C-alpha positions in Angstrom: -38.6 45.3 -15.9 -35.9 42.7 -15.5 -33.9 43.2 -12.2 -30.2 43.5 -12.1 -29.9 40.2 -10.3 -32.0 38.4 -12.9 -29.6 39.7 -15.6 -26.6 38.5 -13.7 -28.3 35.1 -13.3 -29.1 34.8 -17.0 -25.5 35.7 -17.9 -24.1 33.2 -15.5 -26.4 30.4 -16.8 -25.6 31.4 -20.3 -21.8 31.2 -19.6 -22.0 27.8 -18.0 -24.2 26.4 -20.8 -21.8 27.8 -23.4 -18.9 26.3 -21.5 -20.6 22.9 -21.3 -21.4 23.0 -25.0 -17.7 23.8 -25.9 -16.5 21.1 -23.6 -18.9 18.6 -25.2 -17.6 19.5 -28.6 -14.0 19.2 -27.6 -14.7 15.8 -25.9 -16.6 14.6 -29.0 -13.7 15.4 -31.3 -11.2 13.8 -28.9 -13.3 10.6 -28.7 -13.6 10.4 -32.5 -9.8 11.0 -33.0 -9.0 8.2 -30.6 -11.7 5.7 -31.5 -13.4 5.8 -28.1 -16.6 4.0 -27.5 -19.1 4.3 -24.5 -18.2 2.3 -21.5 -20.5 0.0 -19.5 -22.3 2.0 -16.8 -23.1 0.5 -13.4 -26.9 0.4 -13.0 -27.8 3.2 -10.6 -31.2 4.7 -9.5 -29.8 8.1 -10.6 -26.5 9.2 -12.1 -26.6 12.9 -11.3 -25.4 12.8 -7.7 -25.1 9.1 -7.3 -26.2 9.3 -3.7 -27.5 5.8 -3.7 -24.2 4.3 -4.7 -22.4 6.6 -2.2 -24.5 5.2 0.7 -24.2 1.6 -0.6 -20.4 1.9 -0.8 -20.0 3.4 2.7 -22.3 0.6 4.0 -19.7 -1.9 2.8 -17.0 0.1 4.5 -18.8 0.1 7.8 -19.7 -3.6 7.5 -16.1 -4.5 6.5 -17.2 -6.1 3.2 -15.7 -3.6 0.8 -13.4 -6.1 -0.9 -16.1 -8.7 -1.4 -18.6 -6.2 -2.6 -16.1 -4.7 -5.1 -15.3 -8.2 -6.5 -19.0 -8.8 -6.9 -19.5 -5.5 -8.8 -16.8 -6.6 -11.3 -18.3 -10.1 -11.6 -21.7 -8.5 -12.4 -20.5 -5.6 -14.6 -17.3 -6.8 -16.3 -13.7 -5.7 -16.0 -14.3 -2.0 -16.6 -17.3 0.2 -15.9 -18.2 3.7 -14.7 -20.2 4.9 -11.7 -21.3 8.3 -10.3 -20.7 9.0 -6.7 -21.3 12.4 -5.0 -21.6 14.0 -8.4 -18.3 12.6 -9.6 -17.9 10.1 -12.4 -15.4 7.3 -11.5 -14.1 4.7 -13.9 -13.4 1.4 -12.2 -11.2 -1.3 -13.8 -9.5 -4.6 -13.2 -8.2 -4.9 -16.7 -4.4 -5.4 -16.7 -4.0 -3.3 -19.9 -5.9 -0.4 -18.5 -3.9 -0.5 -15.3 -0.7 -0.7 -17.3 -1.8 2.4 -19.2 -2.5 4.3 -16.0 0.7 3.3 -14.2 3.2 3.1 -17.0 2.3 3.6 -20.7 0.4 6.9 -20.0 2.1 7.6 -16.7 2.4 11.4 -17.3 -1.4 11.6 -18.0 -2.3 10.7 -14.4 -1.5 11.9 -10.9 -2.3 11.1 -7.3 -4.8 13.9 -6.8 -5.6 15.0 -3.3 -3.2 12.6 -1.5 -0.9 15.4 -0.3 -3.9 17.2 1.4 -4.9 13.9 3.1 -1.4 12.6 4.0 0.4 16.0 4.4 -0.4 16.6 8.1 1.7 13.5 9.1 3.9 12.7 6.1 4.6 16.1 4.6 6.0 16.1 1.1 7.7 12.8 0.5 7.8 10.0 -2.1 4.3 8.7 -1.5 2.5 12.1 -1.1 3.8 14.1 -4.0 3.5 14.3 -7.8 5.5 15.6 -10.7 8.9 17.2 -10.1 8.7 16.9 -6.3 8.0 13.2 -6.6 10.9 12.7 -9.0 13.3 14.5 -6.6 12.1 12.3 -3.7 12.5 9.1 -5.7 16.0 10.2 -6.8 16.9 10.6 -3.1 15.3 7.4 -1.9 16.0 4.8 -4.6 19.7 4.3 -4.1 19.0 3.3 -0.5 17.4 0.0 -1.5 20.3 -1.6 -3.4 21.0 -5.3 -3.1 23.8 -4.7 -0.5 21.3 -3.0 1.9 18.5 -5.6 1.3 20.9 -8.5 1.8 22.1 -7.3 5.2 20.0 -9.5 7.5 21.8 -8.6 10.8 19.4 -5.7 11.2 16.5 -8.2 11.5 17.9 -10.8 13.9 17.8 -8.8 17.1 14.2 -7.8 16.5 13.2 -11.3 15.4 14.6 -12.7 18.6 12.6 -10.1 20.6 9.5 -11.0 18.6 10.0 -14.7 19.3 10.5 -14.0 23.0 7.0 -12.5 23.2 5.3 -15.7 21.9 4.2 -18.2 24.6 5.8 -21.6 24.4 3.2 -23.4 26.4 0.5 -23.5 23.7 -1.5 -20.6 25.0 -3.2 -18.2 22.6 -1.5 -15.2 21.2 -2.5 -12.6 18.7 0.4 -12.3 16.3 -0.8 -9.3 14.3 0.0 -6.6 16.9 3.4 -8.2 17.5 4.1 -8.1 13.8 3.3 -4.4 13.6 5.5 -3.7 16.6 8.3 -5.9 15.2 8.3 -4.2 11.8 8.2 -0.7 13.5 11.3 -1.6 15.5 13.2 -3.0 12.5 12.2 -0.1 10.2 13.2 2.6 12.7 16.6 1.0 13.2 17.1 0.8 9.5 15.9 4.4 8.9 17.0 6.3 12.1 19.9 4.2 13.3 18.1 3.5 16.5 15.0 1.4 17.1 12.0 2.7 19.0 11.9 -0.8 20.6 8.1 -0.9 20.7 8.2 -4.6 21.6 10.1 -3.8 24.8 9.5 -0.1 25.6 7.9 0.8 28.9 4.6 2.6 28.9 5.1 6.4 29.0 8.6 6.3 27.6 9.3 8.5 24.6 9.7 5.3 22.4 6.3 3.9 23.6 4.7 7.3 23.1 6.1 7.5 19.6 4.7 4.1 18.7 1.3 5.0 20.0 1.2 8.5 18.4 2.4 7.0 15.1 -0.3 4.4 15.2 -3.0 6.9 16.0 -2.0 9.4 13.3 -1.7 6.7 10.7 -5.1 5.2 11.5 -6.5 8.8 11.2 -5.0 9.2 7.8 -6.8 6.1 6.6 -10.1 7.5 7.9 -9.5 11.0 6.4 -8.9 9.4 3.1 -12.5 8.5 2.9 -13.6 12.1 3.6 -11.2 13.6 1.0 -12.4 17.1 0.1 -14.2 17.5 3.5 -11.0 16.7 5.4 -10.3 20.3 6.3 -13.8 20.6 8.0 -12.9 17.9 10.5 -10.5 19.0 13.3 -9.2 16.1 15.5 -7.1 17.6 18.2 -5.7 14.2 19.2 -4.6 13.7 15.6 -2.9 17.1 15.6 -1.1 16.2 18.9 -0.1 12.8 17.6 1.4 14.3 14.4 3.2 17.0 16.5 4.8 14.4 18.8 5.9 12.2 15.8 7.5 15.2 14.1 9.3 16.3 17.2 10.6 12.8 18.0 12.0 12.4 14.4 13.3 16.0 14.4 15.4 15.2 17.6 16.9 12.2 15.8 17.8 14.3 12.8 19.2 17.1 14.9 21.4 14.6 16.8 22.6 13.1 13.5 23.4 16.4 11.9 25.3 17.6 15.0 27.6 14.6 14.6 28.5 15.5 11.1 31.6 17.6 10.2 31.6 19.7 7.1 33.9 17.1 5.5 31.3 14.4 6.3 28.6 16.3 4.6 30.7 16.9 1.5 31.3 13.2 1.0 29.4 11.5 -1.9 26.9 9.0 -0.7 28.2 5.6 -1.9 25.4 3.4 -0.5 28.0 0.6 -0.4 30.0 0.3 2.8 31.2 -2.4 5.1 29.8 -0.4 8.1 26.3 -0.8 9.4 23.9 0.9 7.0 21.7 3.7 8.3 19.3 5.3 5.9 19.3 8.7 7.6 23.1 9.0 7.5 23.2 8.4 3.7 20.3 10.8 3.1 22.0 13.5 5.0 24.9 13.3 2.5 22.4 14.3 -0.2 20.4 17.0 1.6 20.5 18.8 5.0 17.0 20.2 4.7 15.6 19.0 8.0 11.9 19.0 6.9 12.7 17.1 3.8 14.7 14.6 5.8 11.8 14.1 8.2 9.2 13.9 5.4 11.2 11.2 3.5 11.8 9.2 6.7 8.2 9.1 7.6 7.0 8.3 4.1 9.3 5.3 4.0 8.4 4.3 7.6 4.7 4.1 6.8 5.4 1.8 3.8 8.2 -0.2 5.3 6.4 -1.0 8.5 2.9 -1.7 7.3 3.7 -3.7 4.1 5.7 -6.4 5.9 3.4 -6.5 8.9 0.3 -7.0 6.7 2.1 -9.7 4.7 3.2 -11.6 7.8 -0.2 -11.4 9.4 -2.0 -12.8 6.4 0.6 -15.5 5.8 0.2 -16.8 9.4 -3.5 -16.4 9.2 -3.4 -18.9 6.3 -0.8 -21.2 7.9 -2.8 -21.6 11.1 -5.7 -22.9 9.0 -3.6 -25.0 6.7 -1.2 -27.3 8.6 -0.3 -28.9 5.3 1.3 -25.7 4.1 3.2 -25.3 7.4 4.6 -28.8 7.2 6.0 -28.0 3.7 7.6 -24.9 5.1 9.1 -26.9 8.0 10.6 -29.4 5.5 12.1 -26.7 3.4 13.6 -24.8 6.4 15.0 -28.0 7.9 17.6 -28.1 5.2 19.3 -25.3 7.1 20.0 -27.7 10.1 19.1 -24.9 12.5 21.7 -22.3 11.3 20.7 -18.7 10.9 19.7 -18.2 7.2 21.7 -16.1 4.9 20.4 -13.9 2.0 21.4 -16.7 -0.4 19.5 -19.3 1.7 16.3 -17.3 1.6 16.5 -16.6 -2.1 16.9 -20.4 -2.8 13.7 -21.3 -0.9 11.2 -21.9 -3.7 8.3 -23.0 -1.6 8.6 -20.0 0.7 8.8 -17.6 -2.2 5.6 -19.1 -3.8 3.8 -19.0 -0.4 4.5 -15.3 -0.2 3.5 -14.7 -3.8 0.2 -16.4 -3.1 -0.4 -14.5 0.1 0.1 -11.2 -1.7 -2.2 -12.4 -4.5 -5.2 -13.2 -2.3 -4.4 -10.6 0.4 -2.8 -7.7 -1.4 -1.3 -5.1 1.0 -3.0 -2.3 -1.0 -6.2 -3.9 -2.4 -7.0 -0.9 -4.6 -5.8 2.5 -5.7 -6.8 5.5 -7.8 -5.3 8.0 -10.2 -6.6 11.3 -11.5 -6.3 12.4 -15.1 -4.0 15.5 -15.6 -5.4 15.9 -19.2 -7.9 14.4 -21.5 -6.7 10.8 -22.1 -7.9 7.3 -22.8 -7.9 3.8 -21.4 -7.3 1.1 -24.1 -10.2 -1.2 -23.0 -13.7 -0.9 -21.7 -15.6 0.6 -24.6 -18.2 -0.8 -27.1 -20.3 -4.0 -26.8 -17.3 -6.2 -26.4 -15.4 -3.9 -24.0 -12.3 -3.9 -26.2 -12.4 -0.4 -27.6 -10.8 2.6 -25.9 -12.7 4.8 -23.5 -12.5 8.5 -22.8 -11.2 9.8 -19.5 -11.6 13.6 -19.2 -9.1 15.9 -17.5 -9.9 15.5 -13.7 -11.5 12.1 -14.3 -10.9 9.4 -11.7 -9.7 5.9 -12.5 -10.0 3.4 -9.7 -8.2 0.1 -10.2 -8.8 -3.0 -8.1 -5.9 -5.2 -7.4 -7.9 -7.5 -5.2 -10.5 -8.2 -7.9 -7.9 -8.6 -10.7 -5.9 -11.1 -8.5 -8.8 -13.6 -8.6 -9.6 -13.5 -12.3 -10.3 -17.1 -13.3 -9.3 -16.3 -16.9 -5.8 -15.5 -15.6 -5.3 -17.6 -12.5 -7.6 -20.6 -13.4 -10.9 -21.9 -12.1 -9.4 -22.2 -8.6 -8.4 -18.5 -8.5 -10.0 -17.9 -5.1 -8.2 -20.8 -3.5 -4.8 -20.5 -1.7 -2.5 -22.7 -3.7 1.2 -21.8 -3.7 1.9 -24.5 -6.3 0.3 -22.4 -9.0 3.5 -20.4 -9.0 5.7 -23.4 -9.9 7.5 -23.0 -13.2 5.8 -26.0 -14.7 2.4 -24.5 -14.4 3.4 -21.7 -16.7 1.7 -18.8 -14.8 3.0 -15.5 -16.1 0.4 -12.9 -15.1 2.4 -9.8 -16.0 0.4 -6.7 -15.2 -2.4 -8.9 -13.7 -0.2 -9.3 -10.6 0.5 -6.1 -8.7 1.4 -6.7 -5.1 3.7 -3.7 -5.1 2.1 -1.4 -7.7 3.9 -1.0 -11.1 5.5 1.5 -13.4 7.7 4.4 -12.3 5.9 4.5 -8.9 6.5 0.8 -8.1 7.4 0.3 -4.5 11.1 1.0 -4.1 11.3 -1.1 -0.9 9.5 -4.3 -2.2 12.6 -6.5 -2.0 13.3 -5.2 1.5 9.8 -6.1 2.5 10.0 -9.6 1.0 13.4 -10.3 2.5 12.3 -9.1 5.9 9.1 -11.3 5.8 11.0 -14.3 4.5 13.7 -14.1 7.2 11.1 -13.7 9.9 9.1 -16.7 8.7 12.2 -18.9 8.5 13.3 -18.0 12.0 9.8 -18.6 13.4 9.6 -22.0 11.7 13.0 -22.9 13.2 11.6 -22.1 16.7 8.0 -23.5 16.3 7.2 -26.9 14.7 3.4 -26.2 14.5 1.0 -23.4 14.4 -2.6 -23.9 15.6 -5.6 -21.7 14.8 -7.4 -20.3 17.8 -9.9 -18.1 16.1 -13.0 -19.7 14.4 -14.2 -16.4 13.0 -13.8 -15.9 9.2 -11.3 -13.5 7.8 -12.6 -9.9 8.0 -11.0 -7.0 6.3 -9.6 -4.0 8.1 -8.6 -1.4 5.5 -6.5 1.6 6.5 -3.5 2.7 4.5 -2.9 -1.0 4.1 -4.9 -4.2 4.5 -4.9 -6.0 7.8 -7.2 -8.4 9.6 -10.0 -7.0 11.8 -10.0 -9.9 14.3 -6.2 -10.3 14.4 -4.2 -13.5 14.0 -5.0 -15.6 17.1 -2.9 -18.7 17.2 -0.9 -21.1 19.4 2.7 -21.6 18.4 4.0 -25.1 19.4 7.8 -25.2 19.9 10.0 -27.6 18.0 
């Protein structure tokens, strides 16, 4: 006689088999209706759990060769292919049209998945950690803060650039610029956002400002690690991470409370104009739009993460290259010399063609975010990747993951030429006719394009010009090759060890 448990087991199996058959029929009809063809599959020893690829992938993470390994996979398998890792099918692409579909054309078909669960403990619900209506609300609050008048105000940078320069030895001794750049951008970003700088370049150990910088660094680094764990994040409890997040939140909450206490009811009723002759403070303008203290804190921290790391990564990689390419530094010195030593204006910076191309090339070969992923909200398609020629659409089921590689796309020889892996700023000269479109994504694209990209570029440009005005040469003091360090953004594992020779 069949036992009760056996009957239940048979019913459950029957249910899941029937569900799988129904799903297959629906998927088949969807594929036919949209002309989808099978995609290329990465060769794997087994594609049920994909454990072999999982261990291979994490080996590259440990060995800090993830970017090189990813580029090789695309070179071996073409611009779009699928893999299975930990039982999950992932579509990987470096096809500009596919990336355009994910980020723009079919924007509503995709979301950011589990990012809120990963980022939430530090960043809460802000512009980078939310989707849908919450994201739209955050973007509506944030976007007006990055108008040209705010981006063009360079006074906010000068004090911190002077402090940065004062930390660089003038006797030709070796200095690691990377930690200085991260401290500098934290100082500038907190002044822009909070109205007061944490002064990490000059704070004394144990001070609230120093503790904030240390706690913010620790919490942010932990977010990067937790991102790899994803669904297992909740099983790993890091008491130091919890303490760091708590300190960061309390520090920012005090600043918000102080700013709210200054405001009269009349102040709060004023419409935010984002166009004033007074010193611009992000928090002051945001308070005119909302007095929800948690939302204020979440948005401040979301922008702080992006505003600090983007510029620091760009500066670090640019000086990494300049220290190994004195010919490039000489060209910069020549361009900057036209200023005759005067402090650059916004118009001066915008007119510097070589500097602009140098930064474009730095972001091409060392993108701040080398790759990203989106999760399908519904059954959808990508325009390329299917069939023998890879030009037919492919099917992405609801819940499917699309991983897109900016770092691989940025060195495609069919787009950037046979010297695509070489650092050559001149490729961006108008006469070369390079117009990569969606094949160049240093700041993402579509509705979620980085709202602060111009702020980051102006800050980096201003800093480089001021450093070139102070130092006539930069010498490499690190013979080790470039090694990746991937957290929330890309940095250099060995730092940027150089000697700066004064003018």
